[in-house]
N, C-alpha and C positions, 0 to 999 in steps of 0.2 A: 337465320344463319344459313339454312339451305339455299335460300334465295340468293344470298350474297355469293355463295360458292358457285351456284349455277351461273350467275352473271359473270363471275371471274372466269369460269370455264369457257363461256361463249366468247368473251373478249380474247382469251388466249387462242382459241381456235381461229377466230377471225384474223388475229395478228399473224398467225402461222400462214393462213391462206393468202393474205396480202403479201407476206414475205416471199412465198413461193411464186406468186404471180410476178412480183417485182424481179425476182431472179430469172424467171423465164424471159421476161422482156429484155433483160440484159444479155441473153444468150446462154445463160446457165440453167441447168435443170435443177429440180428439187433435191437431187442427190447431194449436191454441194451443201445445201442448207442442212440436210440430214446428217452429213458427216461433221459439219460444224457443231451441231447439237450433240452428237455422240462424243466429240472431242471435249466439249465443255462439260458434259456429264461425267466423263471418265477422268478428267484432269484431277491430279492430287489436290490442288488448291480448292477446287469445287467440292470434292469429297470432304475435306477438312471443314469447309464452311457449312456444309449440310450437317455434319456431325455436331458442330458447335451450336447451330440453330436448334437441332433436336434436343441437345442437352439443356439449352436455355428454355425450350418449350416444356420439357419435363419438370424443370425447376419451377416454372411459373404455374404449371398445373398443380404441383405438390403444394405450392404456397396458397393457391386458390382453395384447394381442398381443406387446408388447415384453417383458413379464414372462414370457410363455410361451416366447419365443425364447432366453431366457437359459440 
Protein backbone atom coordinates (compact mmCIF):
# COMPACT_ATOMS: atom_id res chain seq x y z
CA UNK A 1 0.00 0.00 0.00
CA UNK A 2 2.78 2.43 0.90
CA UNK A 3 4.53 1.62 -2.34
CA UNK A 4 1.42 2.53 -4.34
CA UNK A 5 1.02 5.82 -2.47
CA UNK A 6 4.67 6.64 -3.08
CA UNK A 7 4.33 5.90 -6.79
CA UNK A 8 1.22 8.06 -6.97
CA UNK A 9 3.02 10.90 -5.19
CA UNK A 10 5.99 10.70 -7.56
CA UNK A 11 3.67 10.77 -10.59
CA UNK A 12 1.78 13.77 -9.19
CA UNK A 13 5.00 15.72 -8.56
CA UNK A 14 6.30 14.85 -12.02
CA UNK A 15 3.02 15.98 -13.61
CA UNK A 16 3.20 19.24 -11.69
CA UNK A 17 6.77 19.88 -12.80
CA UNK A 18 5.93 19.08 -16.43
CA UNK A 19 2.98 21.46 -16.23
CA UNK A 20 5.14 24.22 -14.80
CA UNK A 21 7.74 23.78 -17.53
CA UNK A 22 5.01 23.76 -20.17
CA UNK A 23 3.57 26.99 -18.78
CA UNK A 24 7.00 28.62 -18.73
CA UNK A 25 7.59 27.69 -22.36
CA UNK A 26 4.34 29.44 -23.31
CA UNK A 27 5.49 32.58 -21.54
CA UNK A 28 3.48 32.08 -18.36
CA UNK A 29 5.08 31.53 -15.02
CA UNK A 30 4.16 28.96 -12.41
CA UNK A 31 2.03 31.49 -10.50
CA UNK A 32 -0.73 31.04 -13.09
CA UNK A 33 -0.75 27.31 -12.43
CA UNK A 34 -0.70 27.87 -8.69
CA UNK A 35 -3.66 30.24 -8.90
CA UNK A 36 -5.59 27.75 -11.00
CA UNK A 37 -4.93 25.05 -8.40
CA UNK A 38 -6.04 27.37 -5.60
CA UNK A 39 -9.20 28.27 -7.47
CA UNK A 40 -9.95 24.60 -8.07
CA UNK A 41 -9.30 23.72 -4.42
CA UNK A 42 -11.46 26.52 -3.05
CA UNK A 43 -14.34 26.23 -5.50
CA UNK A 44 -17.66 25.25 -3.88
CA UNK A 45 -18.18 22.38 -6.34
CA UNK A 46 -14.78 20.90 -5.50
CA UNK A 47 -15.44 21.21 -1.77
CA UNK A 48 -18.77 19.41 -2.16
CA UNK A 49 -17.13 16.66 -4.20
CA UNK A 50 -14.40 16.19 -1.57
CA UNK A 51 -17.00 16.01 1.20
CA UNK A 52 -19.01 13.47 -0.81
CA UNK A 53 -15.93 11.32 -1.41
CA UNK A 54 -14.94 11.50 2.26
CA UNK A 55 -18.44 10.41 3.28
CA UNK A 56 -18.31 7.51 0.81
CA UNK A 57 -14.88 6.51 2.13
CA UNK A 58 -16.13 6.55 5.73
CA UNK A 59 -19.07 4.33 4.75
CA UNK A 60 -16.78 1.91 2.93
CA UNK A 61 -14.42 1.75 5.91
CA UNK A 62 -17.31 1.10 8.28
CA UNK A 63 -18.64 -1.63 5.98
CA UNK A 64 -15.19 -3.24 5.78
CA UNK A 65 -14.88 -3.18 9.57
CA UNK A 66 -18.25 -4.90 9.94
CA UNK A 67 -17.22 -7.56 7.42
CA UNK A 68 -13.94 -8.17 9.28
CA UNK A 69 -15.71 -8.58 12.61
CA UNK A 70 -17.92 -11.36 11.32
